[in-house]
C-alpha positions as CSV (number, residue, x, y, z in Angstrom):
1,M,-9.6,-14.2,-7.2
2,G,-7.7,-12.8,-4.3
3,K,-8.5,-9.9,-1.9
4,V,-8.1,-6.2,-2.5
5,V,-6.1,-4.9,0.5
6,S,-4.9,-1.4,1.3
7,S,-1.7,-1.2,3.4
8,A,0.4,1.5,4.9
9,S,2.5,2.4,7.9
10,M,0.5,4.9,10.0
11,S,1.1,7.1,12.9
12,L,-1.2,7.0,16.0
13,D,-3.1,10.0,14.8
14,G,-3.8,8.5,11.4
15,F,-1.1,9.9,9.1
16,I,1.0,8.0,6.5
17,A,3.4,10.8,5.5
18,N,4.3,14.4,6.3
19,P,2.7,17.2,4.4
20,D,5.7,17.2,2.0
21,N,5.2,13.4,1.4
22,T,8.4,12.4,3.4
23,V,7.8,9.6,5.9
24,G,10.0,10.6,8.8
25,S,10.1,7.9,11.5
26,L,7.2,6.0,10.1
27,F,9.5,3.5,8.3
28,D,12.0,3.1,11.2
29,W,10.6,-0.3,11.9
30,Y,12.0,-1.6,8.6
31,N,15.4,-1.7,10.3
32,S,14.4,-2.7,13.8
33,G,15.6,-6.3,13.8
34,D,18.2,-8.9,12.8
35,I,16.4,-10.8,10.1
36,E,17.6,-9.7,6.6
37,V,14.7,-9.3,4.1
38,S,15.5,-8.8,0.5
39,T,13.3,-7.1,-2.1
40,A,13.1,-7.1,-5.9
41,V,15.5,-4.1,-5.8
42,E,18.9,-5.3,-4.4
43,E,19.9,-2.1,-2.7
44,L,16.5,-1.8,-0.9
45,G,16.8,-4.7,1.6
46,F,16.1,-4.2,5.3
47,T,16.2,-6.0,8.6
48,L,13.2,-6.9,10.7
49,T,12.3,-8.7,13.9
50,P,11.2,-12.3,13.4
51,Q,7.6,-11.3,14.0
52,S,7.6,-8.5,11.4
53,A,9.6,-10.6,8.9
54,E,7.1,-13.4,9.0
55,Y,4.2,-10.9,8.6
56,W,6.1,-9.2,5.7
57,R,6.8,-12.5,3.9
58,T,3.2,-13.7,4.2
59,W,1.9,-10.4,2.8
60,T,4.3,-10.3,-0.1
61,A,4.0,-14.0,-1.0
62,G,0.2,-13.4,-1.5
63,L,0.6,-10.3,-3.6
64,G,-0.1,-10.3,-7.3
65,A,-0.4,-6.7,-8.3
66,L,-0.5,-3.1,-6.9
67,V,-2.7,-0.1,-7.6
68,V,-1.2,3.3,-7.0
69,G,-2.0,6.9,-7.8
70,R,-0.1,9.2,-10.0
71,A,1.2,11.3,-7.1
72,L,3.0,8.3,-5.6
73,F,4.2,7.2,-9.0
74,D,5.7,10.7,-9.6
75,I,7.3,11.0,-6.1
76,T,9.2,7.7,-6.7
77,D,9.8,8.3,-10.4
78,G,7.9,5.1,-10.9
79,W,10.5,3.2,-8.9
80,R,12.6,3.6,-12.0
81,G,10.7,0.7,-13.5
82,A,11.3,-1.8,-10.6
83,H,8.9,-1.7,-7.7
84,P,10.6,-3.2,-4.6
85,L,7.7,-5.7,-4.2
86,G,8.4,-7.2,-7.6
87,V,4.9,-7.2,-8.8
88,P,3.1,-5.4,-11.7
89,V,1.8,-2.0,-10.9
90,V,-1.4,-0.3,-12.2
91,V,-1.3,3.5,-12.0
92,L,-4.5,5.5,-11.9
93,T,-3.9,8.8,-13.6
94,H,-5.6,11.5,-15.6
95,E,-2.8,11.4,-18.2
96,P,-0.2,8.7,-18.7
97,P,3.4,9.9,-18.8
98,T,5.0,10.3,-22.2
99,D,8.6,10.6,-21.2
100,W,9.1,7.8,-18.7
101,D,11.0,4.8,-19.9
102,Y,13.0,2.4,-17.7
103,P,13.9,-1.3,-18.0
104,G,10.9,-3.0,-16.6
105,A,8.4,-0.3,-17.6
106,D,6.3,-2.9,-19.3
107,N,5.3,-4.1,-15.8
108,F,3.5,-0.8,-15.3
109,S,0.0,-0.1,-16.7
110,F,-1.8,3.3,-16.8
111,V,-5.5,3.6,-16.4
112,T,-7.4,6.8,-17.0
113,D,-11.0,5.9,-16.6
114,G,-11.5,5.5,-12.9
115,I,-10.8,3.3,-9.8
116,E,-13.0,0.4,-10.8
117,P,-11.3,-0.3,-14.1
118,A,-7.9,0.1,-12.4
119,V,-8.7,-2.5,-9.7
120,A,-10.3,-4.7,-12.3
121,L,-7.1,-4.7,-14.4
122,A,-5.0,-5.3,-11.3
123,Q,-7.2,-8.3,-10.4
124,Q,-6.9,-9.7,-13.9
125,I,-3.1,-9.4,-13.6
126,A,-3.0,-10.8,-10.1
127,G,-5.1,-13.9,-10.9
128,D,-5.7,-15.8,-7.6
129,K,-3.4,-13.5,-5.7
130,N,-4.2,-10.3,-3.8
131,V,-4.2,-6.8,-5.1
132,G,-2.5,-4.3,-2.9
133,V,-3.8,-0.7,-2.8
134,A,-1.6,2.2,-1.8
135,A,-3.0,4.3,1.0
136,G,-4.2,7.9,0.6
137,T,-6.5,8.9,-2.3
138,I,-6.5,5.5,-3.9
139,A,-7.5,3.7,-0.7
140,R,-10.2,6.3,-0.1
141,Q,-11.6,5.8,-3.6
142,C,-11.5,2.0,-3.2
143,L,-13.3,2.3,0.1
144,E,-16.0,4.5,-1.2
145,A,-16.5,2.2,-4.2
146,C,-16.8,-0.8,-1.9
147,L,-13.8,-2.4,-3.6
148,L,-11.7,-3.1,-0.4
149,D,-11.8,-6.4,1.4
150,E,-9.2,-5.6,4.1
151,V,-7.4,-2.6,5.6
152,A,-3.8,-3.4,6.8
153,V,-2.1,-1.0,9.1
154,D,1.5,-1.0,10.3
155,L,0.8,1.1,13.4
156,V,3.8,3.1,14.5
157,P,4.0,4.7,18.0
158,V,4.5,8.3,16.8
159,V,2.2,11.3,16.8
160,M,2.8,13.5,13.8
161,G,0.2,16.3,14.3
162,N,-0.5,16.8,10.6
163,G,0.3,15.2,7.3
164,R,-1.2,12.9,4.7
165,P,-4.0,10.9,6.2
166,Y,-4.5,7.2,5.5
167,F,-7.8,7.7,3.7
168,G,-8.4,11.4,3.7
169,E,-11.9,12.9,3.9
170,L,-14.6,10.4,2.8
171,A,-17.4,11.7,0.7
172,Q,-20.5,12.5,2.7
173,G,-22.6,9.4,3.3
174,H,-19.8,7.0,2.9
175,P,-18.8,5.9,6.5
176,Q,-17.3,2.4,6.5
177,L,-17.3,0.0,9.4
178,L,-14.4,-2.4,9.8
179,G,-14.5,-5.7,11.7
180,D,-12.2,-6.7,14.6
181,P,-8.7,-7.3,13.5
182,T,-8.0,-10.8,12.0
183,T,-4.2,-10.2,12.4
184,L,-2.5,-8.6,15.4
185,I,1.3,-9.0,15.5
186,Q,3.5,-7.0,17.8
187,G,6.9,-6.1,16.3
188,E,9.6,-3.7,17.3
189,R,8.3,-0.1,17.1
190,V,5.3,-1.3,15.1
191,T,2.0,-3.3,15.5
192,H,0.7,-5.0,12.4
193,L,-3.1,-5.0,12.2
194,V,-5.4,-6.3,9.5
195,F,-9.1,-5.4,9.6
196,P,-11.8,-6.9,7.4
197,V,-14.1,-4.4,5.6
198,L,-17.7,-5.1,6.6
199,K,-19.9,-5.1,3.5
200,E,-23.7,-5.0,3.5
């Protein structure tokens, strides 16, 4: 079984999106180099520096499934049935959509009974590969439930002032210590960091 890893581009003051869920300059590093990187969606390719391209390819090669929340699913319209990372997606939601149907929709699963079953299903789908967890509410729930193995941060040199935090407000009594970074890669307009989650 692989690891459960949350991952996001984050500002220096801890935000992963603006209050309206736009990302502003947080994703500028995706077009900061000369190395062409393709995704599972042809029109969503980008260009990275060699350092960021190697980091990205290592991350995506080890990925077997994703867990996301309903808010992100709705914002993206479920990526119209084709997530750019090209892996199955498990959506944690109170109520599955009834009018959403795109080619590739069978790669999406909807879980209504909590974060633990959602991650368990994603691990079953991923097999020996890693499960990626979208930041925000889902990452917080995974952290509080002691499901995360690593926290990956693409740290962007911008201060946003407000917005959507990486984890949000943890429940009282759930502080979580992280270890020293096991990955530290300097790209262009981004620093890639991976921290192990210390478990008792």
